[in-house]
C-alpha positions as CSV (number, residue, x, y, z in Angstrom):
1,X,-23.9,11.0,-15.3
2,X,-25.7,14.1,-12.8
3,X,-22.2,16.2,-14.2
4,X,-23.6,15.6,-17.8
5,X,-27.0,16.0,-17.0
6,X,-26.4,19.5,-15.3
7,X,-24.4,20.3,-18.2
8,X,-26.6,19.6,-20.4
9,X,-29.9,21.3,-18.3
10,X,-28.7,24.9,-19.6
11,X,-29.7,24.0,-23.3
12,X,-33.3,22.7,-21.6
13,X,-34.7,25.8,-21.3
14,X,-33.9,27.0,-25.2
15,X,-34.5,23.3,-27.0
16,X,-37.5,21.0,-26.2
17,X,-35.4,17.9,-26.4
18,X,-36.3,15.1,-23.8
19,X,-33.3,15.6,-21.2
20,X,-32.1,11.5,-21.9
21,X,-31.6,12.8,-25.6
22,X,-29.7,15.0,-24.9
23,X,-27.7,13.1,-22.8
24,X,-27.0,11.0,-25.8
25,X,-25.9,13.6,-27.9
26,X,-23.2,14.8,-25.4
27,X,-22.1,10.8,-25.3
28,X,-22.3,10.8,-28.5
29,X,-19.8,14.5,-28.6
30,X,-17.2,13.1,-26.2
31,X,-16.9,9.5,-28.0
32,X,-16.5,11.7,-32.2
33,X,-14.3,13.9,-29.7
34,X,-12.2,11.5,-28.6
35,X,-11.7,9.4,-31.6
36,X,-10.5,12.1,-33.8
37,X,-8.0,12.9,-30.7
38,X,-6.9,8.7,-31.0
39,X,-7.1,8.7,-35.1
40,X,-3.6,11.4,-35.0
41,X,-2.5,10.8,-31.3
42,X,1.4,11.5,-31.1
43,X,2.1,12.0,-34.5
44,X,3.7,15.5,-35.1
45,X,1.1,17.5,-37.5
46,X,-2.1,16.3,-35.8
47,X,-5.3,17.2,-37.3
48,X,-3.4,18.8,-40.0
49,X,-2.7,15.1,-41.7
50,X,-6.8,14.7,-43.1
51,X,-6.7,18.1,-44.9
52,X,-2.8,16.8,-46.5
53,X,-4.3,13.8,-47.7
54,X,-6.9,15.5,-49.1
55,X,-5.0,17.9,-51.0
56,X,-2.8,14.7,-52.1
57,X,-5.5,13.4,-53.8
58,X,-6.6,17.0,-55.1
59,X,-3.0,17.3,-56.7
60,X,-2.9,13.4,-58.4
61,X,-6.3,13.7,-59.1
62,X,-6.0,17.4,-61.0
63,X,-2.3,16.0,-62.9
64,X,-4.0,13.0,-64.0
65,X,-7.4,14.0,-65.5
66,X,-6.4,17.6,-66.2
67,X,-3.1,17.2,-67.6
68,X,-2.6,13.5,-68.6
69,X,-5.9,13.3,-69.9
70,X,-6.9,16.5,-71.2
71,X,-10.2,17.1,-69.4
72,X,-11.7,20.5,-70.5
73,X,-13.5,22.1,-68.4
74,X,-15.9,25.5,-68.8
75,X,-14.6,29.1,-67.7
76,X,-16.7,28.7,-63.9
77,X,-18.3,32.1,-62.2
78,X,-16.1,34.2,-64.0
79,X,-13.0,31.9,-63.0
80,X,-10.1,31.6,-65.5
81,X,-10.0,28.4,-67.5
82,X,-6.6,26.1,-66.0
83,X,-6.2,23.6,-63.8
84,X,-6.1,25.5,-61.0
85,X,-10.0,26.3,-61.8
86,X,-9.8,22.4,-62.9
87,X,-8.2,22.0,-59.4
88,X,-10.8,23.7,-57.4
89,X,-14.2,22.3,-58.9
90,X,-12.1,18.8,-59.0
91,X,-12.2,19.8,-54.7
92,X,-15.5,20.8,-54.6
93,X,-16.8,17.5,-56.0
94,X,-14.5,15.2,-53.9
95,X,-15.0,16.2,-50.3
96,X,-18.4,14.8,-49.9
97,X,-17.3,11.8,-51.9
98,X,-14.4,11.3,-49.1
99,X,-16.6,11.9,-46.2
100,X,-18.8,9.7,-47.4
101,X,-16.8,7.4,-48.0
102,X,-14.1,7.4,-45.5
103,X,-17.8,7.5,-42.9
104,X,-18.8,4.6,-44.4
105,X,-16.5,2.1,-44.7
106,X,-15.6,3.4,-40.8
107,X,-18.8,2.6,-39.8
108,X,-18.8,-1.0,-41.2
109,X,-16.6,-2.3,-38.3
110,X,-17.9,0.0,-35.5
111,X,-19.8,-2.3,-33.7
112,X,-17.0,-5.5,-34.6
113,X,-14.3,-3.4,-33.6
114,X,-16.2,-2.1,-29.9
115,X,-16.9,-5.6,-28.4
116,X,-16.9,-4.9,-24.7
117,X,-19.1,-1.9,-25.2
118,X,-21.8,-4.0,-27.1
119,X,-21.8,-6.5,-23.9
120,X,-22.5,-3.2,-22.0
121,X,-26.3,-3.3,-21.3
122,X,-26.5,0.8,-20.6
123,X,-24.3,1.4,-23.5
124,X,-26.7,2.8,-26.3
125,X,-25.9,1.1,-29.8
126,X,-27.2,3.6,-32.2
127,X,-24.3,5.6,-31.7
128,X,-21.5,3.7,-32.8
129,X,-21.7,4.0,-36.1
130,X,-22.7,7.6,-36.0
131,X,-19.1,8.4,-34.4
132,X,-16.6,7.5,-37.7
133,X,-19.6,9.5,-40.2
134,X,-19.0,12.5,-37.6
135,X,-15.8,12.1,-37.3
136,X,-14.8,11.7,-40.9
137,X,-17.5,14.7,-41.8
138,X,-15.4,17.3,-39.6
139,X,-12.0,16.0,-41.3
140,X,-13.5,16.8,-44.3
141,X,-14.2,20.3,-43.1
142,X,-10.8,21.0,-42.8
143,X,-10.7,20.6,-47.0
144,X,-14.1,22.6,-47.1
145,X,-12.4,25.2,-45.4
146,X,-9.7,25.9,-47.7
147,X,-11.7,25.0,-50.7
148,X,-13.2,28.3,-49.7
149,X,-10.5,30.6,-49.0
150,X,-9.3,29.9,-52.4
151,X,-12.2,30.5,-54.2
152,X,-13.0,34.0,-52.1
153,X,-8.8,34.5,-52.9
154,X,-9.0,33.7,-56.4
155,X,-12.7,35.7,-57.7
156,X,-12.9,38.5,-54.6
157,X,-16.1,37.3,-53.3
158,X,-17.6,34.5,-50.9
159,X,-21.4,33.5,-52.4
160,X,-24.4,34.0,-50.3
161,X,-25.0,30.5,-51.4
162,X,-23.0,29.0,-48.7
163,X,-26.2,29.0,-46.4
164,X,-26.9,26.6,-47.5
165,X,-24.6,24.8,-46.7
166,X,-25.9,22.9,-43.8
167,X,-29.3,21.5,-45.3
168,X,-26.5,20.0,-47.8
169,X,-24.8,18.5,-45.0
170,X,-27.7,16.8,-43.7
171,X,-28.1,14.9,-46.9
172,X,-24.8,14.1,-46.7
173,X,-24.9,12.7,-43.2
174,X,-28.2,10.9,-43.5
175,X,-27.4,9.4,-46.5
176,X,-24.0,8.3,-44.7
177,X,-25.5,7.5,-41.5
178,X,-28.0,5.2,-42.7
179,X,-25.6,3.1,-45.2
180,X,-23.5,3.2,-42.7
181,X,-25.9,1.5,-39.7
182,X,-26.8,-1.5,-42.4
183,X,-23.3,-1.7,-42.5
184,X,-22.3,-2.6,-39.8
185,X,-25.3,-4.5,-38.7
186,X,-24.7,-6.7,-41.2
187,X,-21.0,-6.6,-40.5
188,X,-21.5,-8.4,-36.9
189,X,-23.0,-11.7,-39.2
190,X,-21.2,-11.3,-42.4
191,X,-17.6,-9.7,-42.2
192,X,-17.2,-10.2,-45.8
193,X,-19.3,-6.6,-45.7
194,X,-16.1,-4.1,-45.6
195,X,-14.5,-5.8,-48.0
196,X,-17.8,-6.4,-50.4
197,X,-17.9,-2.1,-50.1
198,X,-14.9,-1.6,-50.8
199,X,-15.0,-3.1,-54.4
200,X,-18.7,-0.7,-54.6
201,X,-17.4,2.2,-54.0
202,X,-14.8,2.0,-56.5
203,X,-17.1,1.3,-59.2
204,X,-19.4,4.3,-57.2
205,X,-16.1,6.1,-57.8
206,X,-16.2,6.4,-61.4
207,X,-19.8,5.7,-62.1
208,X,-20.5,9.4,-60.7
209,X,-18.9,12.2,-61.9
210,X,-16.6,13.6,-59.6
211,X,-13.2,14.1,-61.8
212,X,-15.0,14.5,-64.9
213,X,-17.7,16.6,-65.9
214,X,-21.2,15.9,-66.1
215,X,-20.9,17.1,-70.0
216,X,-19.6,14.1,-70.4
217,X,-22.0,11.5,-70.2
218,X,-23.9,10.8,-73.2
219,X,-27.2,12.2,-72.9
220,X,-29.4,9.9,-73.0
221,X,-27.7,8.4,-69.4
222,X,-27.3,11.8,-68.1
223,X,-30.2,12.8,-65.8
224,X,-30.6,8.8,-64.9
225,X,-27.2,9.7,-63.4
226,X,-28.0,12.5,-61.4
227,X,-31.9,10.8,-60.0
228,X,-30.6,7.8,-58.9
229,X,-27.3,8.8,-57.5
230,X,-27.5,10.9,-55.1
231,X,-24.0,11.4,-54.4
232,X,-23.5,13.1,-57.7
233,X,-26.5,15.8,-57.2
234,X,-24.8,16.4,-53.6
235,X,-21.4,16.8,-55.1
236,X,-22.8,19.3,-57.6
237,X,-24.6,21.1,-55.3
238,X,-21.2,21.4,-53.1
239,X,-20.2,22.9,-56.8
240,X,-23.0,25.3,-57.7
241,X,-22.9,26.5,-54.0
242,X,-19.6,27.1,-53.4
243,X,-18.5,27.4,-57.2
244,X,-21.1,29.5,-58.9
245,X,-22.5,30.8,-56.7
246,X,-26.4,29.4,-58.0
247,X,-28.0,26.0,-57.1
248,X,-28.8,25.2,-61.3
249,X,-29.5,21.3,-59.5
250,X,-32.8,21.9,-56.9
251,X,-34.3,19.4,-58.7
252,X,-31.4,16.2,-57.9
253,X,-30.8,17.7,-54.9
254,X,-34.5,17.6,-53.5
255,X,-34.9,13.8,-54.9
256,X,-31.3,13.0,-53.0
257,X,-32.5,14.1,-49.9
258,X,-35.9,12.3,-50.1
259,X,-33.7,9.4,-51.1
260,X,-31.6,9.5,-48.3
261,X,-34.5,10.0,-45.2
262,X,-35.4,6.7,-46.7
263,X,-31.9,5.0,-46.5
264,X,-31.2,6.8,-43.6
265,X,-35.0,5.5,-42.3
266,X,-34.6,1.6,-43.8
267,X,-30.8,1.4,-42.8
268,X,-31.4,2.0,-38.7
269,X,-34.4,0.0,-39.4
270,X,-32.5,-2.5,-40.0
271,X,-29.7,-1.7,-37.4
272,X,-32.3,-1.9,-34.7
273,X,-33.9,-4.9,-35.3
274,X,-30.4,-6.8,-35.6
275,X,-29.6,-5.4,-32.3
276,X,-30.5,-7.3,-29.5
277,X,-28.5,-10.6,-31.1
278,X,-24.8,-8.1,-31.5
279,X,-23.9,-9.5,-27.7
280,X,-24.1,-13.1,-28.7
281,X,-22.4,-13.0,-31.7
282,X,-20.0,-11.3,-30.5
């Protein structure tokens, strides 16, 4: 522990953050690194598997919706209107969804899957649901880098709006972590939560304009979908930033950010209230 304190002590001169918080941050970083290493330990391709999984989903959805179902998409910022453009548009919307659902589903089992850590008095249990959220988010960044590369090659430019991505990530992570805390806490007492989440997320996926354009939604429902579905707004802002080069959904993004903050506060509050009983139940 002393070594950790000395390591993070350098940053204390720059950022006025409590030393105990720096120690927890370093522990969280270590847990996330170990989680990423353990996921693909022994595999030949290693951490390339997340990118391959994302690209396989992209190919399947692109074929089904652009070729089989004939979903039409208008030209984006000078990009040619073809199946490749549709694939870029589709991938930009799927990336935050993959990170969101993957982090949420794995967070649900983050506490029940670590009974030994839960029973340790000194271990900060607030970190457990954050580990899968951050690990899945990091995995999705491989796909995001590939997307930015293909857009740059196709349009011969990199949009300055890419600088706004960290702000969108913050909204996405707050939403995922808040629901992750809620799911992790409730799963300790009700083991049906992960299965229930699977059903809810399947419905949520098709209720969100990810594989079909928002223009396909009836006009009287379109605004309601964006204002009540934070993932829909986040996906559209991803497309605005990476593909269009201009944010066209400022209002929806603002509302989704407020929703994400409320969800995070509520989820963490519930988790904190349930935390004292975890060791007894497990």
